[in-house]
N, C-alpha and C positions, 0 to 999 in steps of 0.2 A: 626565427633565429636559425642561421646556418653557420656552423663552425667548421673550418678546414684545419686538419692537423698535418703539419709538414715537418720536414727535417731529413737529415742524412739517413741512409740505409742503416737499419739496425737499432735506431735509438728509441724505438718503442711506440711508433705511431699507432699501431693497432691496439696496444694496451691502453693508450690514452683515449683513443676513439671509443673503445668499448666502455671504459669507465665513465666518460661523459655521456654516452648514449644511455647507460643505465641511470645515471643521475638525473638527466633531463627527460628520461623516459621517451626517447625518440629513436628513430631509425638510424642505423649506421651503414654507410656505403663504404665497404671495404675495398682495398686495393686488389685488383684481379690477378692474384698469383696462382691460385688453384686452377688447373685447366689451361694455363698459359704454356703452350707448347714451345714458344720461342725463347722464353726466359732461361731455361737450362742450357739451350744451345748458345745463347748469347754469352753465358758465363764460362762454358766449357770448351768452346771451339777454338782452334788455333787462329792466329792472325790471318793466315792464308784462307782458311775457311770463312772467316768473318768477311774478308774482302770479297770473296767469291759469292757467298750466299746473302750478303747484305743484312745480316741479322740485326745489327743496331737500328737500322732504318725500319725494318719490319716490327721490331719490338716497340719503337716509339709510335708507330701507327696503331699497334694493338692497344697500347695504353691510351692513346689519344681517343680512340673509338670508345673504349670502356669508360673512361673518365667523362667523356662528353655525355654518354647516356646517364651516368650517375648524377652529374651536376644538373642535368635537365630535370631529373626527378626531384632532386633536393630543392631546386629553386621553385618547383611547382607546389610542393608541400610546405607546411609551416615550420616545423622544427626538424633539423637533420644535422648529422655529423658526417664529414667526409674524411676518410683515411687516405690522405694525400688527394690532390685535386688537379684539374686540368691546367691551372696556373703554373704549377711546379714542373710539368712535363717539358716545357720549353728549355728549362735549365739543363736537363739531362740530354736533350737533343743537341743543344749548343756545345756542351762539354764533349760529346762524342764526335761532333764535327771538328772541334779543336784537335782531337786525337787522330783525325783522319779516318775515323770509322764511319762517318756519315759524310757524304760528298756535299759540295756547295749546291749542286742541283737538287739533291735529296732534301737538303735543308730549306731550299726555296719552296719546294712542293709542300713540305711539312708546315712551314709558316703560313702558306696560303690556306691550307686546310684549317689550321688553328684560327686564323683570322676570320674565316667564314663561320666557324663554330661560335666564336666569341660574339660575332654580330648577331647570330641567332639567339643567343642567350639574352640579348637586350629586349626581346619580345616576351620574356617570361614574367610571371608575377613578381618574382624577386630578381634583382639585377646583379647582385654580388654577395659575397659572404659578409657576415657581421664581424667575424673575427678569425684570424689565423693564429693557431698556436704553433709556434716554431720551437722545435726541440733542438737545442744547441748542446754540443758536447765536444770533448777533446777527441783527438784521433784514437787514443788509447781506449777510450770508452766505446767508440764506434766499433772497433775491432773486437773488443771483449763481448759486446752485445751480439754482434754477428755470429761469433763462435758459440755463444750460449744458445741461440735459437736453433742452431744445428742443421740448417739447410745445406746439404752436402755440396751442392754446386756453387755455394757462396763462400766456402771457407778455404779454397786453395790459396796457397801462398803467392802464386803468380798474380793474384788479384790485388795485392796490397798497394801497388803503385796506382792502379785504377781507383781504388777507394780513396787514397790520399788526394789524388787529382780532383775527385768530386768534392771531397771534404774541404779542401783549401779554398774553393770558390763559393761555398754555400752561403756563408754570412754576407758576402758581397751581394749575391743575388737578392737575398732578403732585404738588405738595407737600401739597395740602389735600383732594383728592377720590380720587386713586388709592390703593387700599389692598389690592389683590389679591396683591401680592408685594413682595419687596425690589426696590430700584431701584439701578441703576448709571448715573450720569450721565456722558455723554461730551461734552466741549467740542469741537464741530465747527469752531469758529473756529481751533483749533490742532491739529486732527486730520484727516489726509487718508489714509484707508485705501486709496483707489484708486491713488494715485501714490507713496505712501511705505511701503516695506516695514517700516520701524521702527515706524510707527504701527499697521500691521496686527498686528504681533507684540505691541505693547504692549496693544492693546485685547483681544486674545485672552488674554493673561496676566491682565489685570484681571478678565475674565469668569471664567476658571478659578479665580482666587483667591477671588472672591466665592462661587462655587458650593462651593468647598472649605470655606470658613468656614461656610456653611450646613449642609453635611453634618456638620462637626465639632460644631456647636452642637446639631444634632438628635440626636446620639449621646450627649450629656451627660445 
């Protein structure tokens, strides 16, 4: 069993991944934020600095590298949870290209690297995740959660347009581009697994039921 947890920045991927890791007693591969020297520069640099230093492209390469290593380990072992995954990275790269922060040439290079990595995954014991848990929420919920977790470089008002641009296209990416596994959508506007025990139990039950149906269908 491999579960990937995805969704907009701030909606609680790490909390969900931790909860599921504890429930299924398995390893969790967390998003590489700590020690990421590029991430604060990506959020705090001026547009001029971004264009000169190419921070968006460098950040996507950083995440591509770390997520590739994580998913290789996850697909080699039996049961694992991934806090975001290599499948989702393409969406962020594409949105930054649309903003002009990643050039067409950089995107071409990125997609070639991604393609080569995905080809290599086909040789692993497991080929794809069993389930993606997609955390869906309103833009107001996204901003509230980003502010609550308190990473200073993420909460500047100048980032609001960028967050909205990402948020507006996320559901479309999930519905029309992601095809690596089944999807379970969680409405984070009405779900609080951090403070409500009944929500935690409900989400775990929904995940288990989804996996059970998969196993039942595969045995038919």
